[in-house]
C-alpha positions as a printed NumPy array, in Angstrom:
array([[  0.   ,   0.   ,   0.   ],
       [  1.46 ,   3.383,  -0.989],
       [  1.88 ,   6.086,   1.648],
       [ -0.542,   8.985,   1.551],
       [  1.182,  12.114,   0.299],
       [  1.139,  14.958,   2.802],
       [ -0.881,  18.02 ,   1.808],
       [  1.228,  21.092,   0.949],
       [  1.522,  23.649,   3.732],
       [  2.328,  27.361,   3.866],
       [  4.355,  29.053,   6.594],
       [  2.432,  32.139,   7.743],
       [  4.494,  33.177,  10.742],
       [  6.843,  32.287,  13.573],
       [  6.802,  32.722,  17.329],
       [  9.096,  35.561,  18.401],
       [  9.065,  35.234,  22.187],
       [  6.881,  35.679,  25.258],
       [  4.939,  38.787,  26.229],
       [  3.848,  39.283,  29.808],
       [  3.48 ,  36.536,  32.406],
       [  0.295,  34.714,  31.335],
       [  1.522,  32.88 ,  28.252],
       [  0.836,  35.5  ,  25.596],
       [  3.328,  35.434,  22.735],
       [  4.675,  37.667,  20.015],
       [  4.412,  36.325,  16.467],
       [  6.31 ,  37.483,  13.413],
       [  3.635,  37.315,  10.728],
       [  4.199,  36.611,   7.044],
       [  0.601,  37.429,   6.097],
       [ -0.252,  40.632,   4.219],
       [ -2.323,  41.739,   7.217],
       [ -0.865,  40.768,  10.632],
       [ -4.311,  39.904,  12.057],
       [ -4.72 ,  37.223,   9.391],
       [ -2.279,  35.007,  11.294],
       [ -5.434,  33.776,  13.07 ],
       [ -7.8  ,  33.882,  10.081],
       [ -7.256,  30.399,   8.631],
       [ -7.999,  28.105,  11.547],
       [ -5.545,  26.242,  13.747],
       [ -1.863,  26.519,  12.942],
       [  0.763,  23.872,  13.568],
       [  4.498,  23.661,  14.116],
       [  6.758,  22.57 ,  11.285],
       [  7.027,  19.033,  12.66 ],
       [  3.269,  18.888,  13.323],
       [  3.854,  18.048,  16.978],
       [  1.954,  21.058,  18.306],
       [ -1.158,  22.902,  17.144],
       [ -2.392,  26.294,  18.264],
       [ -5.723,  28.131,  18.155],
       [ -4.502,  31.701,  17.93 ],
       [ -6.403,  34.806,  18.925],
       [ -4.823,  38.15 ,  18.037],
       [ -4.89 ,  40.499,  21.014],
       [ -3.358,  43.427,  19.144],
       [ -0.822,  44.31 ,  16.493],
       [  2.36 ,  45.511,  18.186],
       [  4.026,  46.856,  15.035],
       [  4.276,  46.052,  11.346],
       [  4.275,  42.259,  10.895],
       [  4.365,  41.53 ,  14.646],
       [  1.201,  40.505,  16.485],
       [  0.473,  39.723,  20.118],
       [ -1.424,  36.44 ,  20.31 ],
       [ -3.011,  34.187,  22.904],
       [ -3.693,  30.47 ,  22.577],
       [ -5.249,  28.022,  25.055],
       [ -2.487,  25.544,  24.205],
       [  0.126,  27.945,  25.664],
       [ -0.305,  28.07 ,  29.411],
       [  2.753,  29.884,  30.766],
       [  5.366,  32.474,  29.946],
       [  7.989,  29.729,  29.954],
       [  6.057,  27.773,  27.351],
       [  5.636,  30.869,  25.174],
       [  9.342,  31.672,  25.423],
       [ 10.341,  28.102,  24.573],
       [  8.431,  28.408,  21.307],
       [ 10.567,  31.29 ,  20.03 ],
       [ 11.586,  30.571,  16.443],
       [  8.958,  27.859,  15.888],
       [  7.37 ,  28.329,  12.466],
       [  3.607,  28.206,  12.075],
       [  1.961,  26.402,   9.158],
       [ -1.493,  26.025,   7.656],
       [ -2.688,  23.786,   4.813],
       [ -2.097,  25.39 ,   1.419],
       [ -5.66 ,  24.464,   0.447],
       [ -7.303,  26.88 ,   2.923],
       [ -5.811,  29.938,   1.217],
       [ -7.675,  31.712,  -1.596],
       [ -6.113,  31.72 ,  -5.042],
       [ -3.838,  34.766,  -5.487],
       [ -4.804,  37.479,  -7.951],
       [ -3.05 ,  37.867, -11.286],
       [  0.612,  38.861, -10.879],
       [  0.405,  38.048,  -7.154],
       [  2.07 ,  35.043,  -5.541],
       [  2.319,  33.347,  -2.208],
       [  5.956,  33.766,  -1.255],
       [  6.178,  30.125,  -0.201],
       [  5.374,  29.144,  -3.798],
       [  8.442,  31.025,  -5.052],
       [ 10.903,  28.999,  -2.988],
       [ 12.465,  26.256,  -5.086],
       [ 11.739,  27.875,  -8.453],
       [ 14.435,  27.452, -11.084],
       [ 15.953,  30.848, -11.878],
       [ 16.813,  31.716, -15.47 ],
       [ 18.026,  34.78 , -17.343],
       [ 15.978,  36.311, -20.15 ],
       [ 17.815,  34.181, -22.709],
       [ 17.078,  30.941, -20.866],
       [ 20.456,  30.377, -19.2  ],
       [ 20.452,  28.812, -15.733],
       [ 20.884,  31.381, -12.956],
       [ 20.354,  29.307,  -9.81 ],
       [ 17.43 ,  28.494,  -7.542],
       [ 15.204,  30.621,  -5.297],
       [ 16.337,  29.514,  -1.841],
       [ 14.278,  31.898,   0.32 ],
       [ 12.221,  35.067,   0.321],
       [ 12.875,  37.911,   2.773],
       [ 11.267,  41.211,   3.6  ],
       [ 13.453,  43.643,   5.526],
       [ 10.85 ,  46.415,   5.378],
       [ 11.468,  47.8  ,   1.87 ],
       [  9.786,  45.072,  -0.17 ],
       [ 10.242,  41.374,  -0.883],
       [ 13.724,  40.119,  -1.743],
       [ 14.621,  36.794,  -3.351],
       [ 17.668,  34.835,  -2.227],
       [ 19.181,  33.114,  -5.249],
       [ 21.468,  30.185,  -4.487],
       [ 23.213,  27.446,  -6.452],
       [ 24.346,  30.036,  -8.991],
       [ 26.585,  28.69 , -11.764],
       [ 30.213,  29.77 , -11.354],
       [ 29.435,  31.904,  -8.307],
       [ 29.951,  31.556,  -4.566],
       [ 27.478,  32.495,  -1.853],
       [ 23.96 ,  33.684,  -2.61 ],
       [ 22.599,  36.792,  -4.29 ],
       [ 19.71 ,  38.954,  -3.04 ],
       [ 17.416,  40.226,  -5.805],
       [ 14.511,  42.661,  -5.265],
       [ 11.261,  40.968,  -6.265],
       [  9.926,  43.547,  -8.72 ],
       [  8.517,  43.441, -12.235],
       [ 11.74 ,  44.982, -13.517],
       [ 14.126,  42.473, -11.931],
       [ 11.831,  39.435, -12.285],
       [  9.855,  39.993, -15.505],
       [  8.318,  36.508, -15.61 ],
       [  7.134,  34.03 , -12.974],
       [  5.741,  30.657, -14.026],
       [  4.736,  28.67 , -10.943],
       [  3.35 ,  25.63 , -12.839],
       [  6.557,  25.36 , -14.872],
       [  8.712,  25.856, -11.783],
       [ 10.694,  28.789, -13.198],
       [ 11.322,  32.474, -12.663],
       [ 13.106,  34.831, -15.044],
       [ 15.621,  37.236, -13.507],
       [ 16.998,  40.196, -15.398],
       [ 20.69 ,  39.675, -16.087],
       [ 21.547,  43.195, -14.931],
       [ 20.146,  42.367, -11.475],
       [ 22.414,  39.324, -11.192],
       [ 25.472,  41.176, -12.462],
       [ 24.916,  44.48 , -10.658],
       [ 28.136,  45.708,  -9.074],
       [ 27.963,  45.455,  -5.31 ],
       [ 24.817,  43.324,  -5.259],
       [ 24.604,  41.83 ,  -1.758],
       [ 25.241,  38.251,  -0.791],
       [ 24.805,  36.63 ,   2.612],
       [ 27.002,  34.129,   4.373],
       [ 27.386,  33.068,   7.973],
       [ 30.519,  33.382,  10.094],
       [ 31.892,  30.155,   8.626],
       [ 31.473,  31.408,   5.069],
       [ 28.568,  29.029,   4.406],
       [ 25.505,  30.066,   2.425],
       [ 22.604,  31.241,   4.553],
       [ 19.025,  30.602,   3.469],
       [ 17.002,  30.654,   6.69 ],
       [ 14.562,  33.535,   6.684],
       [ 13.627,  33.044,  10.335],
       [ 17.304,  33.241,  11.305],
       [ 17.564,  36.546,   9.458],
       [ 14.493,  37.986,  11.168],
       [ 15.035,  36.707,  14.701],
       [ 18.761,  36.168,  15.03 ],
       [ 20.322,  38.669,  12.64 ],
       [ 23.461,  39.085,  14.742],
       [ 24.613,  35.682,  13.473],
       [ 24.747,  36.956,   9.886],
       [ 27.073,  39.185,   7.953],
       [ 27.01 ,  40.701,   4.494],
       [ 29.727,  39.758,   2.043]])
């Protein structure tokens, strides 16, 4: 008997630490509206070991919400969850509008230049406050990773069904374009690490 294939999931946020003494927690949200972290039903940890029924108490700042869940009963529990990613089934999300994409769907796309040459793979998507940025890894004849703004100019074509994204050559070759590596010189592609533990990263 064949194993049942797991349903695709989307990461919509991550715990960012405790708030107060009653088990409330801060959540870094990846939803367009921070309050929507609780709009799609119960969320679960990446390994599926824990599930949470979130209620948003208030939005603390852009992309950070204060939440409460009956499954979190103490400050210590809330603090221990820091960095845990929160997932929902992909099927509960509405279809995106034309020229809009769920960022999770971009990860893993094959990157190509306008003339069809291989340019690497989308390893992660970040947002540092000035718009979405693609991390391109596995670049031919290049070390580290390259960060490319996700705009119509730099990424003129996105084809999710075909598993490809076109990146303007000038964006890949731009002088001084940033790359990211950790202290050991290894490629970094962990968006939660960037958001919650940025002191471990350096630009190169």
